[in-house]
C-alpha positions as CSV (number, residue, x, y, z in Angstrom):
1,M,43.6,-38.8,-5.3
2,N,45.6,-39.7,-8.0
3,S,47.2,-42.8,-9.4
4,V,51.4,-43.7,-11.2
5,F,48.9,-43.3,-13.9
6,D,48.0,-39.6,-13.6
7,E,52.2,-39.1,-13.9
8,E,53.3,-36.6,-16.9
9,E,56.1,-40.1,-16.2
10,F,53.8,-42.3,-17.7
11,K,52.4,-40.7,-20.4
12,S,56.0,-40.1,-21.9
13,S,56.1,-43.7,-22.0
14,V,52.9,-44.5,-23.1
15,L,53.6,-42.0,-26.1
16,W,56.5,-43.3,-26.6
17,R,54.9,-46.4,-26.8
18,L,52.6,-45.8,-29.7
19,R,55.1,-43.5,-31.5
20,A,57.1,-46.7,-32.2
21,Q,54.4,-48.8,-33.0
22,K,53.1,-46.6,-35.2
23,G,56.4,-45.7,-36.3
24,A,56.8,-42.8,-35.9
25,I,60.2,-42.6,-34.7
26,E,62.8,-40.1,-35.6
27,T,66.2,-41.6,-37.4
28,I,68.9,-38.1,-37.2
29,G,72.4,-38.3,-37.8
30,C,75.1,-38.0,-35.5
31,V,78.5,-39.4,-34.7
32,A,80.1,-41.1,-32.2
33,A,83.8,-42.0,-30.2
34,W,85.0,-44.9,-28.2
35,M,87.7,-44.9,-26.2
36,D,88.9,-47.6,-24.2
37,I,91.0,-48.2,-21.4
38,C,93.5,-51.4,-23.0
39,G,94.8,-53.3,-20.1
40,F,93.1,-52.4,-17.1
41,G,91.9,-55.7,-16.5
42,T,95.6,-56.2,-16.2
43,L,95.2,-53.8,-13.0
44,L,91.6,-55.6,-11.6
45,E,93.2,-59.4,-12.3
46,K,96.6,-58.2,-9.6
47,S,93.4,-57.7,-7.1
48,R,91.9,-61.0,-7.6
49,W,89.0,-58.6,-8.5
50,N,88.4,-57.2,-5.1
51,L,87.6,-53.8,-5.2
52,E,89.1,-53.3,-1.6
53,E,92.3,-54.1,-3.0
54,L,92.3,-52.2,-6.1
55,P,93.5,-49.0,-4.5
56,E,96.7,-50.3,-3.7
57,N,97.5,-50.1,-6.9
58,G,96.4,-47.4,-8.1
59,A,93.6,-48.0,-10.5
60,F,91.5,-45.5,-8.6
61,A,93.1,-43.3,-8.9
62,F,93.9,-43.4,-12.5
63,L,89.6,-43.9,-12.6
64,S,89.6,-40.9,-11.4
65,K,92.4,-39.0,-14.1
66,V,90.0,-40.5,-16.9
67,Y,87.2,-38.9,-15.2
68,S,88.8,-36.2,-15.1
69,T,91.0,-36.0,-18.6
70,A,88.2,-37.2,-20.7
71,A,84.7,-37.8,-19.2
72,R,83.5,-33.7,-19.9
73,P,82.3,-32.7,-22.9
74,L,84.6,-31.6,-25.5
75,C,81.4,-29.7,-27.6
76,Y,78.3,-28.1,-25.4
77,G,75.6,-25.7,-25.8
78,V,72.2,-25.9,-26.2
79,P,69.6,-26.7,-29.2
80,P,69.8,-25.9,-32.0
81,M,73.2,-25.1,-31.2
82,P,75.5,-29.0,-31.0
83,F,76.3,-30.4,-28.7
84,E,77.8,-34.1,-27.5
85,M,76.7,-36.1,-25.0
86,V,79.4,-38.1,-22.7
87,L,78.6,-41.2,-20.9
88,V,81.6,-43.6,-18.9
89,I,81.0,-47.2,-18.4
90,N,84.0,-48.8,-16.1
91,D,87.0,-48.0,-17.9
92,G,85.4,-46.5,-21.3
93,I,84.2,-43.5,-22.6
94,A,81.3,-43.7,-24.8
95,R,80.7,-39.6,-26.7
96,T,78.2,-39.0,-29.5
97,L,77.1,-35.5,-31.6
98,N,73.8,-35.4,-33.2
99,F,73.0,-33.2,-36.3
100,K,69.5,-32.8,-35.8
101,Y,70.0,-29.0,-36.1
102,N,71.8,-28.4,-39.6
103,G,71.3,-26.8,-43.2
104,P,71.6,-23.1,-43.7
105,K,69.9,-21.8,-40.6
106,H,71.8,-23.8,-38.0
107,D,75.3,-23.5,-39.8
108,H,77.8,-24.3,-36.5
109,G,80.9,-25.3,-38.6
110,L,83.4,-23.9,-36.9
111,S,82.1,-25.7,-33.9
112,Y,82.0,-29.5,-35.1
113,A,85.7,-28.5,-36.8
114,F,87.0,-27.5,-33.3
115,Y,84.8,-30.4,-32.1
116,I,87.5,-33.2,-34.2
117,R,89.8,-30.9,-33.2
118,N,89.2,-30.9,-29.4
119,L,89.0,-35.8,-30.1
120,L,91.7,-36.1,-31.1
121,I,93.6,-33.7,-28.5
122,C,91.1,-36.1,-25.8
123,H,92.8,-39.3,-27.6
124,R,96.5,-37.6,-27.1
125,N,96.2,-37.0,-23.3
126,L,94.0,-40.4,-22.6
127,F,97.2,-41.6,-24.0
128,H,100.0,-40.2,-22.1
129,D,97.3,-40.1,-18.9
130,A,97.1,-44.6,-19.4
131,K,100.8,-44.9,-19.8
132,E,101.5,-43.7,-16.1
133,Y,99.8,-46.7,-14.9
134,N,101.4,-49.5,-18.2
135,C,97.9,-48.7,-20.0
136,G,96.9,-48.3,-23.8
137,I,94.1,-46.3,-25.5
138,R,92.0,-47.3,-28.3
139,T,90.0,-44.4,-29.7
140,V,88.0,-45.3,-32.5
141,L,85.3,-42.8,-34.8
142,A,82.2,-44.1,-36.7
143,G,79.4,-42.5,-38.2
144,G,75.9,-43.5,-38.5
145,E,71.8,-42.1,-36.9
146,T,70.5,-42.4,-33.9
147,S,66.5,-43.0,-33.2
148,Q,65.1,-41.9,-29.3
149,Y,61.8,-44.8,-29.1
150,S,61.6,-44.7,-25.1
151,P,61.8,-42.2,-22.3
152,E,65.3,-41.3,-21.1
153,K,64.4,-42.6,-17.5
154,F,61.9,-44.6,-15.4
155,T,61.8,-43.8,-11.7
156,G,59.9,-44.0,-8.6
157,S,56.9,-41.9,-10.0
158,Y,56.1,-44.7,-12.4
159,I,55.5,-47.1,-9.5
160,L,54.8,-44.9,-6.3
161,R,52.4,-42.0,-6.4
162,P,53.2,-39.3,-2.5
163,S,49.2,-40.0,-0.5
164,D,48.2,-37.0,0.9
165,H,48.3,-37.5,4.0
166,A,50.9,-39.0,5.5
167,D,53.0,-38.7,8.3
168,A,56.5,-37.0,7.7
169,A,58.5,-40.5,8.3
170,T,56.1,-42.1,5.0
171,K,56.2,-38.4,3.2
172,H,59.7,-38.5,3.4
173,Y,60.2,-42.5,2.1
174,E,57.4,-40.9,-0.8
175,D,59.4,-38.2,-1.8
176,A,62.9,-40.2,-2.0
177,M,61.8,-42.9,-3.9
178,H,59.0,-40.4,-6.4
179,A,62.5,-38.8,-7.0
180,K,64.7,-42.1,-7.7
181,T,65.7,-42.5,-11.3
182,F,66.2,-46.6,-11.9
183,V,66.4,-46.6,-15.3
184,Y,68.8,-44.8,-17.9
185,N,68.6,-44.4,-21.2
186,P,70.1,-41.3,-22.6
187,A,67.5,-39.8,-26.1
188,E,71.7,-39.8,-27.6
189,F,72.6,-43.1,-27.1
190,Q,69.1,-45.1,-28.0
191,M,69.6,-47.3,-30.8
192,N,72.6,-45.3,-32.1
193,T,74.1,-47.2,-34.9
194,A,77.3,-44.8,-34.7
195,F,78.3,-46.0,-30.6
196,A,77.7,-48.9,-32.1
197,K,79.5,-49.4,-35.2
198,A,82.8,-47.9,-33.0
199,Y,81.8,-50.1,-30.4
200,S,82.0,-53.0,-32.5
201,I,85.5,-52.2,-34.5
202,E,87.6,-51.4,-31.5
203,S,86.3,-54.5,-29.3
204,L,87.8,-57.2,-32.3
205,G,91.3,-55.5,-31.0
206,S,94.2,-56.0,-31.6
207,K,93.9,-59.5,-33.8
208,S,92.4,-58.1,-36.3
209,G,94.5,-54.5,-37.0
210,I,92.8,-52.8,-34.8
211,C,95.9,-51.7,-32.4
212,V,97.0,-50.6,-28.8
213,N,97.3,-46.6,-28.5
214,S,95.9,-46.0,-32.3
215,C,92.9,-43.5,-32.7
216,Y,91.1,-44.9,-36.0
217,M,87.8,-43.3,-38.0
218,E,85.8,-44.8,-40.0
219,L,84.9,-43.4,-43.1
220,S,81.5,-42.6,-42.4
221,F,81.9,-40.6,-39.4
222,W,84.2,-38.1,-42.2
223,E,81.3,-38.1,-44.7
224,K,79.2,-37.2,-42.4
225,L,80.5,-33.3,-42.0
226,N,79.4,-33.0,-44.8
227,N,75.6,-32.4,-44.1
228,I,77.1,-29.2,-42.8
229,P,76.6,-27.0,-45.7
230,S,80.3,-24.7,-44.4
231,L,82.2,-27.6,-43.9
232,N,84.1,-29.6,-47.0
233,A,85.3,-33.5,-45.5
234,Y,86.7,-35.4,-48.2
235,M,90.0,-37.6,-49.1
236,K,92.8,-36.6,-51.1
237,E,96.6,-38.7,-51.5
238,G,96.2,-40.0,-48.1
239,V,95.1,-36.5,-46.0
240,M,91.7,-36.5,-44.8
241,V,91.1,-32.3,-45.2
242,L,88.5,-30.4,-43.5
243,D,87.2,-27.3,-45.3
244,Y,85.4,-24.8,-43.1
245,D,84.5,-22.0,-46.0
246,G,86.3,-22.2,-48.1
247,E,88.9,-22.4,-46.2
248,T,91.4,-25.9,-45.3
249,V,91.3,-25.8,-41.5
250,I,92.6,-29.7,-40.6
251,E,94.6,-32.2,-42.7
252,L,94.5,-36.1,-41.1
253,K,97.5,-38.1,-42.1
254,V,96.0,-41.6,-42.8
255,D,97.4,-45.1,-43.0
256,R,95.8,-47.3,-45.4
257,K,92.3,-48.6,-45.5
258,Q,91.7,-51.6,-43.8
259,T,87.6,-53.2,-44.7
260,I,85.9,-54.2,-41.6
261,H,83.0,-57.0,-42.5
262,F,80.6,-57.1,-39.8
263,K,77.0,-58.4,-38.9
264,G,76.6,-57.6,-43.2
265,L,78.6,-54.8,-42.8
266,D,81.5,-53.4,-44.5
267,M,83.0,-50.6,-43.2
268,S,86.3,-48.0,-44.3
269,V,88.6,-47.7,-41.3
270,Y,92.0,-45.8,-41.0
271,K,94.0,-45.4,-38.8
272,L,95.1,-42.2,-37.3
273,L,99.2,-41.0,-38.1
274,S,99.1,-37.2,-37.2
275,M,96.4,-34.1,-37.4
276,K,97.6,-30.3,-38.7
277,I,95.6,-27.6,-37.3
278,L,95.6,-24.8,-39.5
279,P,95.6,-21.2,-38.7
280,R,92.0,-20.5,-39.7
281,L,90.7,-22.6,-37.1
282,D,93.9,-22.0,-34.0
283,G,95.6,-19.0,-34.8
284,D,98.9,-21.0,-35.0
285,E,100.0,-24.2,-37.4
286,V,100.4,-27.1,-34.0
287,L,100.9,-30.4,-35.8
288,F,101.3,-33.6,-34.1
289,D,101.9,-37.3,-34.2
290,L,98.9,-39.3,-33.2
291,V,101.0,-42.7,-33.1
292,T,103.7,-41.3,-30.1
293,C,100.9,-38.3,-29.3
294,E,103.7,-35.7,-29.6
295,Y,103.8,-32.5,-31.1
296,Y,105.8,-32.3,-33.7
């Protein structure tokens, strides 16, 4: 009878460990976002952190609405197309999209342009959802790299190998144990410095100038877009401009640069004030305020 050492999951774990020991780990450029609901702790406080009392103040209804509004991929496809991965953590939403497939052969510039648009519309929608429950939203976008260094999950197949001669009840238990996932470690979030930066910037809070009901962009997020041959992302007179095939598709008006020093890293962070979507991208010119989250 085969043992757990014959399972593909065990073999995969050994291979990843050997890769890590040899330093044979791939590094992929990526961008990430962290969207945090501000004020949700007040709802918990009102219920004395008792989840049985939490439904009375609408907190679960609020989280369900947040999930429906924002916990969906804003860019989706299968490799080599770009796709976003989303991870929901209590009252926060982590999102990341990598640049593994880019270059003349895989130039999906328009998909990345739409992703920027969708990210900021998502922030706008969350702003209004949070407002209904006397909460706020703080979104931070950042750029960096990601490196997968281990398998994405740990299941019961690593613990128990189903026997060949078990009775029905035992077989049911063994099959269930075999299929059960005990550890989640999504590849796209493994050693993801873009997400780490976005989360760290947001956690500094209002006392460091990262205010509630605002959206911030760390400069390397914008610079990463230049990895796509058809895109040109640059700054011009207080406006972040994104060109696709030589034609402007998005303009982001920003506040003055804020330099944030964090764990040996100097990060240039901008508060986004408004977004203009040009006709090449949406067919019409659309402008909305990222402070009030209202369309002009």
